[in-house]
C-alpha positions as a Markdown table, in Angstrom:
| # | Residue | x | y | z |
|---|---|---|---|---|
| 1 | Met | -8.6 | 30.9 | -21.8 |
| 2 | Glu | -7.8 | 27.3 | -22.5 |
| 3 | Asn | -4.3 | 26.2 | -21.7 |
| 4 | Ala | -3.5 | 29.5 | -20.6 |
| 5 | Asp | 0.3 | 29.6 | -18.9 |
| 6 | Phe | -0.3 | 32.2 | -16.3 |
| 7 | Cys | -3.0 | 32.8 | -14.2 |
| 8 | Tyr | -3.6 | 35.6 | -11.5 |
| 9 | Val | -6.1 | 37.1 | -9.0 |
| 10 | Val | -6.2 | 41.2 | -9.7 |
| 11 | Arg | -8.1 | 43.0 | -6.8 |
| 12 | Ile | -9.5 | 46.1 | -7.8 |
| 13 | Gln | -11.6 | 49.5 | -6.6 |
| 14 | Phe | -13.9 | 51.0 | -8.4 |
| 15 | Leu | -16.2 | 54.4 | -8.3 |
| 16 | Gly | -19.2 | 52.5 | -11.3 |
| 17 | Phe | -21.2 | 56.0 | -11.8 |
| 18 | Arg | -20.1 | 56.3 | -14.8 |
| 19 | Tyr | -19.9 | 52.8 | -16.1 |
| 20 | Ser | -22.5 | 51.0 | -17.4 |
| 21 | Gly | -21.5 | 48.0 | -15.5 |
| 22 | Trp | -19.2 | 45.5 | -15.0 |
| 23 | Gln | -19.3 | 43.7 | -18.1 |
| 24 | Lys | -18.2 | 44.7 | -21.2 |
| 25 | Gln | -21.1 | 46.0 | -23.8 |
| 26 | Pro | -20.9 | 47.7 | -28.2 |
| 27 | Gly | -21.4 | 51.1 | -27.9 |
| 28 | Gln | -21.3 | 50.9 | -23.5 |
| 29 | Lys | -18.4 | 52.2 | -21.1 |
| 30 | Thr | -17.9 | 49.6 | -18.6 |
| 31 | Val | -15.4 | 48.6 | -16.2 |
| 32 | Glu | -14.5 | 45.2 | -18.3 |
| 33 | Gly | -13.8 | 47.0 | -21.0 |
| 34 | Met | -11.5 | 49.8 | -19.6 |
| 35 | Leu | -9.5 | 47.4 | -18.0 |
| 36 | Glu | -8.9 | 45.3 | -21.3 |
| 37 | Lys | -8.3 | 48.8 | -22.7 |
| 38 | Thr | -6.0 | 49.7 | -20.5 |
| 39 | Leu | -4.2 | 45.9 | -20.3 |
| 40 | Lys | -3.4 | 45.8 | -24.1 |
| 41 | Phe | -1.7 | 49.2 | -23.1 |
| 42 | Val | 0.3 | 47.5 | -20.5 |
| 43 | Leu | 0.8 | 44.5 | -21.4 |
| 44 | Pro | 1.7 | 44.9 | -25.5 |
| 45 | Asp | 2.1 | 41.9 | -27.3 |
| 46 | Gln | 0.6 | 39.5 | -25.3 |
| 47 | Lys | -3.0 | 37.3 | -25.3 |
| 48 | Phe | -5.1 | 37.9 | -22.3 |
| 49 | Lys | -8.2 | 37.0 | -21.3 |
| 50 | Leu | -10.6 | 38.7 | -18.4 |
| 51 | Leu | -13.3 | 36.4 | -16.0 |
| 52 | Gly | -14.7 | 38.9 | -13.1 |
| 53 | Ala | -15.7 | 37.4 | -9.8 |
| 54 | Gly | -18.9 | 38.9 | -11.0 |
| 55 | Arg | -21.3 | 41.3 | -12.8 |
| 56 | Thr | -22.4 | 44.7 | -11.2 |
| 57 | Asp | -25.2 | 46.3 | -12.8 |
| 58 | Ala | -25.0 | 50.0 | -14.3 |
| 59 | Lys | -23.3 | 52.6 | -11.3 |
| 60 | Val | -22.5 | 50.2 | -8.7 |
| 61 | Ser | -19.3 | 50.4 | -7.1 |
| 62 | Ala | -16.7 | 47.9 | -5.8 |
| 63 | Leu | -14.5 | 48.7 | -2.2 |
| 64 | Asp | -13.3 | 45.0 | -3.0 |
| 65 | Tyr | -14.1 | 44.0 | -6.4 |
| 66 | Ala | -11.3 | 40.9 | -7.8 |
| 67 | Phe | -11.0 | 39.0 | -11.4 |
| 68 | Glu | -8.6 | 36.7 | -12.7 |
| 69 | Leu | -6.4 | 37.4 | -15.3 |
| 70 | Phe | -5.5 | 34.7 | -17.7 |
| 71 | Leu | -1.9 | 35.5 | -19.8 |
| 72 | Lys | -1.0 | 33.2 | -22.7 |
| 73 | Glu | 2.7 | 33.2 | -23.5 |
| 74 | Thr | 5.2 | 31.2 | -22.9 |
| 75 | Asp | 8.2 | 32.9 | -21.2 |
| 76 | Arg | 7.5 | 35.2 | -19.3 |
| 77 | Gly | 3.8 | 36.7 | -16.9 |
| 78 | Ile | 3.1 | 39.8 | -15.5 |
| 79 | Pro | 5.9 | 42.2 | -15.8 |
| 80 | Val | 8.0 | 43.7 | -12.5 |
| 81 | Gly | 5.8 | 46.8 | -10.7 |
| 82 | Phe | 2.9 | 45.2 | -12.5 |
| 83 | Ile | 0.4 | 47.0 | -10.1 |
| 84 | Asp | 2.2 | 50.5 | -10.4 |
| 85 | Leu | 2.5 | 50.2 | -13.8 |
| 86 | Phe | -1.4 | 49.4 | -14.3 |
| 87 | Asn | -2.5 | 52.0 | -11.5 |
| 88 | Lys | -1.3 | 54.5 | -13.8 |
| 89 | Asn | -2.7 | 54.3 | -16.9 |
| 90 | Leu | -6.0 | 53.3 | -15.2 |
| 91 | Pro | -8.8 | 56.2 | -15.3 |
| 92 | Pro | -9.1 | 58.5 | -11.8 |
| 93 | Asp | -12.2 | 56.0 | -10.7 |
| 94 | Ile | -9.7 | 52.7 | -10.8 |
| 95 | Arg | -7.9 | 51.3 | -8.7 |
| 96 | Ala | -6.0 | 48.3 | -8.5 |
| 97 | Thr | -5.1 | 47.3 | -4.7 |
| 98 | Asp | -3.2 | 43.6 | -5.2 |
| 99 | Val | -2.1 | 41.1 | -7.7 |
| 100 | Thr | -1.9 | 37.3 | -6.7 |
| 101 | Lys | -0.5 | 34.4 | -8.7 |
| 102 | Val | -2.8 | 31.3 | -8.7 |
| 103 | Thr | -2.6 | 27.7 | -10.4 |
| 104 | Lys | -4.5 | 26.8 | -13.4 |
| 105 | Glu | -7.2 | 24.6 | -11.3 |
| 106 | Phe | -8.5 | 27.9 | -9.1 |
| 107 | Asn | -12.0 | 29.6 | -10.6 |
| 108 | Ile | -12.8 | 32.8 | -9.6 |
| 109 | Ile | -16.3 | 32.0 | -9.8 |
| 110 | Gln | -17.0 | 28.6 | -8.1 |
| 111 | His | -14.2 | 29.7 | -5.2 |
| 112 | Ser | -15.8 | 32.8 | -4.2 |
| 113 | Lys | -17.1 | 32.1 | -0.9 |
| 114 | Arg | -18.1 | 34.9 | 0.5 |
| 115 | Lys | -19.6 | 38.8 | -0.9 |
| 116 | Glu | -20.5 | 41.5 | 0.9 |
| 117 | Tyr | -22.6 | 44.4 | -0.6 |
| 118 | Val | -23.1 | 47.7 | 1.2 |
| 119 | Tyr | -26.4 | 50.3 | 0.3 |
| 120 | Leu | -26.2 | 53.3 | 0.9 |
| 121 | Phe | -28.8 | 56.0 | 1.5 |
| 122 | Ser | -30.4 | 59.1 | 2.9 |
| 123 | Cys | -33.5 | 59.9 | 3.6 |
| 124 | Gly | -35.4 | 63.2 | 4.4 |
| 125 | Gly | -34.3 | 66.1 | 2.9 |
| 126 | Lys | -32.5 | 66.7 | -0.8 |
| 127 | Asn | -28.9 | 65.3 | -0.7 |
| 128 | His | -25.8 | 67.4 | -1.9 |
| 129 | Pro | -25.3 | 67.3 | -5.7 |
| 130 | Phe | -22.3 | 65.9 | -5.2 |
| 131 | Cys | -23.5 | 62.6 | -2.8 |
| 132 | Ala | -25.1 | 61.5 | -5.9 |
| 133 | Pro | -22.3 | 58.7 | -7.3 |
| 134 | Tyr | -22.4 | 56.9 | -4.0 |
| 135 | Met | -25.8 | 57.6 | -1.8 |
| 136 | Ala | -28.9 | 56.9 | -2.6 |
| 137 | Asn | -31.9 | 59.3 | -1.8 |
| 138 | Val | -35.2 | 59.1 | -0.6 |
| 139 | Pro | -36.4 | 63.1 | -0.2 |
| 140 | Glu | -39.3 | 62.1 | 2.8 |
| 141 | Pro | -38.8 | 60.5 | 5.5 |
| 142 | Leu | -38.3 | 57.1 | 6.2 |
| 143 | Asp | -39.5 | 54.6 | 9.3 |
| 144 | Ile | -35.7 | 53.6 | 10.1 |
| 145 | Gly | -37.0 | 51.5 | 13.0 |
| 146 | Glu | -39.5 | 49.6 | 11.3 |
| 147 | Met | -36.4 | 48.6 | 8.1 |
| 148 | Lys | -34.4 | 47.4 | 10.6 |
| 149 | Lys | -36.7 | 44.9 | 12.2 |
| 150 | Ala | -37.8 | 44.3 | 8.8 |
| 151 | Ala | -34.0 | 43.8 | 7.1 |
| 152 | Arg | -33.8 | 40.5 | 9.5 |
| 153 | Leu | -36.5 | 39.5 | 8.2 |
| 154 | Phe | -34.0 | 38.4 | 5.1 |
| 155 | Glu | -31.3 | 36.2 | 7.0 |
| 156 | Gly | -31.9 | 32.5 | 6.4 |
| 157 | Ser | -32.7 | 30.4 | 3.5 |
| 158 | His | -35.6 | 31.1 | 1.7 |
| 159 | Asp | -37.4 | 31.8 | -2.0 |
| 160 | Phe | -36.2 | 34.7 | -3.2 |
| 161 | Ser | -37.9 | 34.2 | -7.1 |
| 162 | Thr | -39.6 | 38.1 | -5.7 |
| 163 | Tyr | -35.6 | 39.0 | -5.4 |
| 164 | Thr | -34.6 | 38.7 | -9.3 |
| 165 | Ala | -34.9 | 39.7 | -13.0 |
| 166 | Arg | -35.2 | 37.5 | -16.0 |
| 167 | Ile | -36.2 | 34.4 | -14.1 |
| 168 | Arg | -35.0 | 31.4 | -16.2 |
| 169 | Lys | -36.3 | 27.9 | -15.8 |
| 170 | Ser | -32.7 | 26.7 | -14.7 |
| 171 | Ala | -32.3 | 29.2 | -12.0 |
| 172 | Lys | -32.2 | 28.4 | -8.4 |
| 173 | Phe | -34.3 | 30.6 | -5.8 |
| 174 | Leu | -33.5 | 29.5 | -3.0 |
| 175 | Arg | -30.7 | 31.4 | -1.6 |
| 176 | Arg | -29.4 | 31.6 | 1.7 |
| 177 | Val | -28.6 | 35.4 | 3.1 |
| 178 | Asp | -25.8 | 34.9 | 5.9 |
| 179 | Ser | -26.0 | 38.8 | 7.3 |
| 180 | Cys | -28.3 | 42.2 | 6.5 |
| 181 | Arg | -29.3 | 44.8 | 8.6 |
| 182 | Ile | -29.7 | 48.8 | 8.9 |
| 183 | Thr | -27.0 | 50.6 | 10.2 |
| 184 | Glu | -26.3 | 54.2 | 10.4 |
| 185 | Asn | -23.6 | 54.8 | 7.5 |
| 186 | Thr | -19.8 | 54.8 | 9.2 |
| 187 | Leu | -18.5 | 53.1 | 6.3 |
| 188 | Leu | -18.3 | 56.6 | 3.7 |
| 189 | Thr | -17.5 | 59.7 | 5.3 |
| 190 | Ala | -18.0 | 63.6 | 3.7 |
| 191 | Asn | -18.4 | 66.8 | 4.5 |
| 192 | Phe | -21.3 | 66.8 | 1.9 |
| 193 | Phe | -22.9 | 63.9 | 3.0 |
| 194 | Pro | -26.2 | 64.5 | 5.2 |
| 195 | Lys | -25.2 | 64.7 | 8.7 |
| 196 | Val | -27.3 | 61.2 | 9.2 |
| 197 | Ser | -27.1 | 58.3 | 6.6 |
| 198 | Tyr | -27.6 | 54.7 | 7.0 |
| 199 | Ala | -26.5 | 51.2 | 4.7 |
| 200 | Leu | -27.7 | 48.4 | 4.4 |
| 201 | His | -25.1 | 45.4 | 5.0 |
| 202 | Ile | -26.2 | 42.3 | 2.8 |
| 203 | Ser | -23.4 | 38.9 | 2.5 |
| 204 | Ala | -24.5 | 35.8 | 1.5 |
| 205 | Glu | -22.4 | 33.3 | -0.6 |
| 206 | Gly | -23.5 | 34.6 | -3.8 |
| 207 | Phe | -26.2 | 36.8 | -5.5 |
| 208 | Met | -28.9 | 36.6 | -8.2 |
| 209 | Arg | -29.3 | 39.6 | -10.0 |
| 210 | Tyr | -30.8 | 42.7 | -8.9 |
| 211 | Gln | -30.9 | 41.2 | -5.8 |
| 212 | Val | -30.4 | 43.5 | -3.2 |
| 213 | Arg | -31.5 | 46.7 | -5.0 |
| 214 | Met | -35.0 | 45.1 | -4.9 |
| 215 | Ile | -34.8 | 43.8 | -1.0 |
| 216 | Met | -33.5 | 47.8 | -0.7 |
| 217 | Gly | -36.6 | 48.9 | -3.0 |
| 218 | Ala | -39.0 | 46.7 | -0.6 |
| 219 | Leu | -37.4 | 47.8 | 2.7 |
| 220 | Ile | -37.8 | 51.9 | 1.2 |
| 221 | Gln | -41.4 | 50.8 | 0.3 |
| 222 | Leu | -42.2 | 49.5 | 3.9 |
| 223 | Gly | -39.9 | 53.1 | 5.5 |
| 224 | Arg | -42.2 | 54.9 | 3.3 |
| 225 | Gly | -45.6 | 52.9 | 4.5 |
| 226 | Ala | -46.3 | 51.1 | 1.1 |
| 227 | Leu | -45.0 | 47.8 | 2.9 |
| 228 | Asn | -45.7 | 46.2 | 6.0 |
| 229 | Arg | -43.0 | 43.8 | 7.4 |
| 230 | Ser | -46.6 | 40.5 | 6.8 |
| 231 | Asp | -45.6 | 41.5 | 2.9 |
| 232 | Ile | -41.8 | 40.6 | 2.8 |
| 233 | Glu | -42.5 | 38.1 | 5.0 |
| 234 | Ala | -45.4 | 36.1 | 2.0 |
| 235 | Ser | -42.7 | 37.5 | -0.6 |
| 236 | Leu | -40.2 | 35.1 | 0.7 |
| 237 | Gln | -42.1 | 31.8 | 1.1 |
| 238 | Glu | -42.1 | 29.3 | -2.4 |
| 239 | Gly | -44.6 | 30.0 | -4.9 |
| 240 | Ser | -45.1 | 33.7 | -3.2 |
| 241 | Thr | -48.0 | 36.0 | -5.4 |
| 242 | Val | -46.2 | 38.7 | -4.1 |
| 243 | Gln | -44.7 | 41.3 | -6.4 |
| 244 | Met | -42.0 | 43.9 | -5.4 |
| 245 | Glu | -41.3 | 45.7 | -8.2 |
| 246 | Tyr | -39.2 | 48.9 | -7.3 |
| 247 | Val | -36.2 | 48.6 | -7.7 |
| 248 | Ala | -33.6 | 50.8 | -5.8 |
| 249 | Pro | -30.9 | 53.1 | -7.9 |
| 250 | Gly | -27.8 | 51.4 | -8.6 |
| 251 | Ser | -25.5 | 54.2 | -7.8 |
| 252 | Gly | -26.6 | 53.7 | -3.6 |
| 253 | Leu | -24.6 | 49.8 | -3.9 |
| 254 | Leu | -21.3 | 48.7 | -3.7 |
| 255 | Leu | -19.6 | 45.7 | -3.2 |
| 256 | Asn | -17.6 | 46.1 | 0.3 |
| 257 | His | -15.9 | 42.5 | 0.0 |
| 258 | Leu | -15.1 | 39.6 | -1.4 |
| 259 | Glu | -13.8 | 36.1 | -0.2 |
| 260 | Phe | -12.5 | 33.0 | -1.4 |
| 261 | Asp | -12.5 | 29.6 | -0.4 |
| 262 | Gln | -10.0 | 28.8 | 2.7 |
| 263 | Arg | -10.0 | 25.5 | 1.4 |
| 264 | Gln | -8.5 | 27.0 | -2.0 |
| 265 | Asp | -5.5 | 28.6 | 0.1 |
| 266 | Ser | -3.0 | 25.8 | -1.6 |
| 267 | Leu | -3.9 | 26.8 | -4.9 |
| 268 | Ile | -2.7 | 30.4 | -4.3 |
| 269 | Lys | 1.1 | 31.4 | -4.3 |
| 270 | Asp | 3.3 | 34.1 | -3.9 |
């Protein structure tokens, strides 16, 4: 917000299953819209603006998300006990975990250093219905061993134009993925989860729209035998004509960790 008097970074967690993503949209229930609605009650008569650390798709969840809160008020900032008051009025599927005051020079998008997404999935049988908000399900068996090997192909710098949607001329498709691994799921557990489930862990400075879900989609297709590793290798080459059309469901995806540039520590104050 131009000429904001107070700036804060608020960390939150949310279950995205009943939301149409982060960004506020007319006629849709979104995480940003719910936060704004709650803040209008918690901060009456104060002008404010939100800026999220990135957009999430419909049904995508977060264990570690953050937004920047700008307040235009000359004599006061957030009230004492803000987190408790915020949580008291938020719906049960959104929780605030921390708030930190920052200077006006801090930018939650530009100073994002690393994001880790996790995609939870199972295969080989139908899941308990209660799994639906947390985990994608592929009823048929998958070749998990081959999927684990292929996941490593996404590490490093590649042309990811095959793994995004709504391509724009100004978009930069050469991106670097720091790590991409498939492991057994130990991140979330429940007595109604299948005995064995899996997690794709992928981290980078940033991701394009649908990038993680399309990477997961390609790995699922490989696990089904519809693709092979050479197809994935070819899809990461500049000018590739390989098309990846399967986008894995949003409900299996969650933002697990968000890290800001350590060089900006001096901008963050208690």
